N, C-alpha and C positions, 0 to 999 in steps of 0.2 A: 263341732256338726257329728259326735259319736254319742250323744245322749241319745238313748231310746225312746222318751217321751217327744212326740211331735207336736210342739206348739205352733210352729209356723211352714207353710209349704209356698215354694214359689213354682208358679205353673206358667210352662211355655204356652201362651194364650194368641189365638190368632181370632179369636170370636165367633167362629164357626160352630158346627152342630157339634161334634165332639167335645171341643175345650170348653165350650159353654155349659153342656151336660157336665163334664168332668168338676169345673169350678163347682157347682151345686153339691154334686157329690162327694169331694174332699170335706165338705163342710159338714155335711152330715155324716160322714162314716168317722173321720178321725178328729170332727170338734176342733176345729184347727183354726188358725188364720189363714187367710188364702192371699198372699200376694200375687199377682199377674204380670207376666212379661211378655211384650211381643218384641220381636226384631222387624224394622224396617229394612226390607232386603229388597224392596220395589214392588209393592204390593200395589201399588197406587193407591186406589180409593177404597181398598179393603180396609184400610185403618179409619176411616173415617166414622166418626161416633164411637170408636171403641173404648175410649176410657167410659164414656156415660154407660154403655152396656155390662163393664166389668165390674163397676161398682154396684149396680141395679141387680147385677147378679149375684152379689154376695164379697165380692171381692173388696179389701181394705184398701188398695191403691194398685196403680198399674205402671209399670215402667215402660215406653216405647224409645227405642235404641235406634239411631239411624246407624245402620251397618250398611251400608250401599257400597261406599268407595271403600272400605275393608273387605267386602264381599267380592267385589269386582278384581281390584288389585290384588289379592293374598290366595283368593281360591281360583276363580274364574281364568285369569291369566295364566296362574299353575298349570290349569288343566291345558289351556292352549299351548304353554310351551311345552309340553309332555305330549301332544296329540294324543290325548288318554280319550277313549272312545270306547263305552262297554257295549261288548257284544257287535262293534261294528257300525252300531247307529246311532245310540244313545248318547247324549252329550253331556247327561249326568248334572242336570240342572238342581234337583233335588237334593242330589248326593252332596254335590258342592255345598250348598247352603246348610247344612244341619251341623257338621265340626263347627262352625263359626257360631251358629245359634246356641248351641250348647255349650261353647266357651264363654259366651256371655251370661250366658244362664248361671252356671257356676261363681263366676264375679258377683253376679246378683245375690246368691243365696248366701255368697260369703258376706256381703255387704247389710245383708238384712238379718243376719245369724239365724238364718233357717236350718233346720234339720234334716229338711228334705225337699228335692226338686218332683217335679210331675210333668209328663207330657200326655199327649194324645194319640201316640202310635199304637197301632193295633199289636196284636201277639202274632199277627200273620207277617207282618211287612219289615221292612228293611231299615224303617227309620228308629223305631227301637231299637237296634243293635248301633248306627250310626251316634245317636243321642247318648246313650246309655255307656259305649266305648270312651267317649269323651269325657263324662262325668267321671267315670273311675280315674282314667288317666289324668285329670287335671287335681282330683278331689278323692284320693283312694276310700274315705270313708263316708262318703254322702250314702243318704237313705232316697233309692227312688222309687217313687210310686207309681205303679203303669196300670191304671186303673180298667183299660181293655184284657190286663190278664189276671184282674182282682174280681171285678164285679159280675154282677148277674146277667146283664144286656146280652145278647146274641146277635143283634144286627142294628144297622142304623135306622133301622122302621122303629127298632124298640127305644131309639134316643129320641126319636122324634116324638114318640109318643109320652115319653117322660116331659120333654121338653113343652110339650103342651099341656101336660099335668101342670107345672111348676111357672105356665106362663113366662117361661125362656123364648125371647126372641130368636128365632133363626130364621136361615133363608133357606135350606135344605128342604126338598118335599118330597114325598114319596111318588110322586111322577118324575120327578128327576134327581135321583139318587145318586149320579155319580160323584165322586169327589174331585175337586180341583185345587191344585197347589200352583200359587204365580209368586214369582221373585223377578228382578231385572234381567235376570238370564233365561227363562223360561215359564210357559204355563203346563203344567201336567194335567190330564185327566185320564182316572181310572174309575174301575166298579160300576154298579149300576149298569145300564143299558150297554156299556162299553165291556162286559163282562164276556161276553160272544166274538170271538176272536173272528169268526164269519162277516159279523156284521161290520159295514162300513159305518164310520163315525157320521154323527149329525153333521151339515155342513153348517148348523146354528152355533155349535159349541167353540168355533174358534175366534178368539179375539185379538189376536197379537198379526195375523196372517190373513191376508186376500188369498182367496181360492186362486190356484194359478190360471185359471179358466177367465176369471175376472180380473187379473192383473193387466197393468197397460201393455199395449200392443207395441209399444216402442221400447227397449232396453234400456239401463242405466247403466253408468260406468262408475265405480267406485275405486278408490285409492286408500289403504291401508299403511301406514308408514309404522316400522318398528325399530326398536332400540334395544340391543339385548334380548331379542325374543320378547320383547313388551311391546303390544300396541299404544302408541302412544299420538297417533293424527289421523284422522280421517278427511282428505281432498286437501292434505297441506295443512289442516286447522288442528292445533295441538288440543287436546280435549283430556280431561282426567278421565280416571277409569271409567267412573260410571256414567259420565256424558255421552265418552266415545262408545260404550255397549250400547246406550239408548238410542244414539245417532243411527247406529249400525240397525238397531231392532225395526226401527221407523223406516229406514229406505228397505231392509229385507224384507218386512212385512209387506210395504205396499205392492212388492214384485212377487209376494208368495214363497218367499224362500223359508225354508226351516221346518216343514210339516215331516213328522216323523209316526209312522204308526208300527209298533214293535210288540210281538212277545218275548218277554225277556225272563232272564232266570233269577227269582230272588235267592238271595244270601241263605234263606230259611230252607230253601229248597223247592219250593214251589215255582211254577210260571206263572207268567201275571201278563196280563195285556195293559199295555199304555199307548197315548196317543200324546204327542208333545208339539209345541211349537216353540224354536229355537231360533230365531232368525238371524238376530246379530252375531251370536257366538259359532253358527253354520259358516258365516262370512269368515271370520275370524280364525277360525280352523284352515279353511282352503287358503287364506291371505299367506297365514305364517307356514304352512308348509312348502308355498310358494317359494317363500325367501329363504327357509330353510334349504330347498333345492340347489340352492346358488352358493350358500354360503357354508355348508356343512360337508365336512369328508366324508368319503361313502361309507368307510366302515364306522364311523361316529352314527352316522346316518340310521344306518342297518342297525345300529347295537341300540339306538333308541327306538326303532320301531320293532324291535323285536323285545323290549321292554314296557312298549307302551301299551298293550292289552293290561299287562300284569299291573301298572300302576292303574289303569281305568279298573281295576277289580280293588285294589286297594282303596279307591276313593270312592266307590260304588259299595263295599261294604263297610264303610265307614274307619278303617286305620288310619286316619289322617295323624294322629298324634300317637305315633309309634316310630320306634327305632328304625325298622326299614324303610318309611317312609321319609324320616328325616336324612336318611343315606341316600336315599333316590332325589330328593331335592337338590343335595350337592350336588348330584352327579347333574342333575338339570342344568344346575346354576352354570355349571361349567362348560356344557355344550352350546349354550346361549349365548356366549361371550360375542363372537360375530356374526348373530342372528340380527344385524340389520340392515334395512333395507324396505324396499316397497314394493308391494304387490298391486295390480291392477286386475279388477272383477268387473266381469260383465254378469249383472242380474235380468233374467227374463223369464216370467211366467215359470217361478217356482225354480229355476236353473242357476246356480252360482258356480261361474267358469270362469277360471284364472287365464286370463289373455295377456299378461306381461309381470315381468318381475325385475328388479335391480336391485344390488347390494355393492357398496363398496369394498365387500368383502369376498367380494365373487370367486370362485374356483374355476368357475366356466371360463373355457378359452376358446374363442372364436378360432384363434389359428391353428389350434390342435383338433377342435372338432369339425372343421371345414371338411365340406365334401369336394372342394375347389382344391387347387395345385397349394403345395403350403411347402416351406422347407424347413419345419421344427419336427417332422414325424417321419420317420422311415416307416413304412410298412412292412418291410421286408422282417422287422423284430419281432412281428406278430407270429410268424413261423417258429419260432423256440417257445414263444410262450406258451402257444397250444400244443405244442409237442411233449413239453413237460407237464402240462395238464392233464393231457393224454395218457402220459406214460402209466400208470396205475388201471386206466381202462383198459390197455394194450395188454399190460401183463395178467391181467384178469381172465383176458378173452384166452390168452395163450396157455393159460394154467389149465383152461377147461376143454382144450384141444384133445383128442385121444391121442395117447403114446402109442409110437411104434413098438 
């Protein structure tokens, strides 16, 4: 992969506007063979007809790789275990998919003896970093072609015009130019009509979730079982990771759970407005924290909470295949050994509320916590505890008093 001559490129291909144009542009600019690769991480109907479209646009072949189980098991569930939420609201459905997509991208490039890989991420966004950090971590000598950083096009309107010129079939239009990214965890919407942070998202853009106003008038209760911090069953039915998330997406979406509208800080420095639908993962985050609240020691729980924003940053920035993230994952695995149990949640018109939790490893003791009469806790012990904690405060105040 160190040869300077680029004869073959593997392109991460979605069949959308950007990668459809990139496919034609790579052939014209580099005069090379282009092999396309599409990762199936739960895009649903988006993969329909993709091979015919890729071949018609100039690709020599298309790989479609089903990564859904690996995506949920190794990436989504890791974020659930970490309670990782970027800037307090974003569950990172896009961020979590990128290192997996890029890992398989490199594996296919090796299989094809390709000299380069290419992606459709822009020079303004986070995805270019997430993809390329993975490429270089796994294949240090790979050549990366990022057309948005090279070509003459300045906007998606330019791409639409190019596609029309070469009869490349696309779905984006000048009237509906916002960008959508879908996988089994979420759908994200960015750009175009959403670039004004004051403007409410149009009601017709949402796909996974009902509007809370239109959700059922009766709540539904859901139980999620965990083993060692990993979700394993819904309402008592053991499911594979992908099937479990799909089940929760459907029930959560039906009840309007998981819509987020946020202005976030991109890694490259600018702010951007994103609208997200993440129903199933919203339920899992709440359920996991509920079981942890029983099973984790206080100081371990607080340590995890202090690290969660940092872990979310690592995921959001694309630092998945790094030594610091390897160390964090080892710590996570240790903290999750006793996070086994069940959370019961009430879903109602956009709300996801924990209403019950139980665990065989519960550290909660009703005998100690009760407000009724007990025989295990001497309330007088609290006096010395308080005085010792107040000692430094008393000394500080005494030292500040005027001296005679």
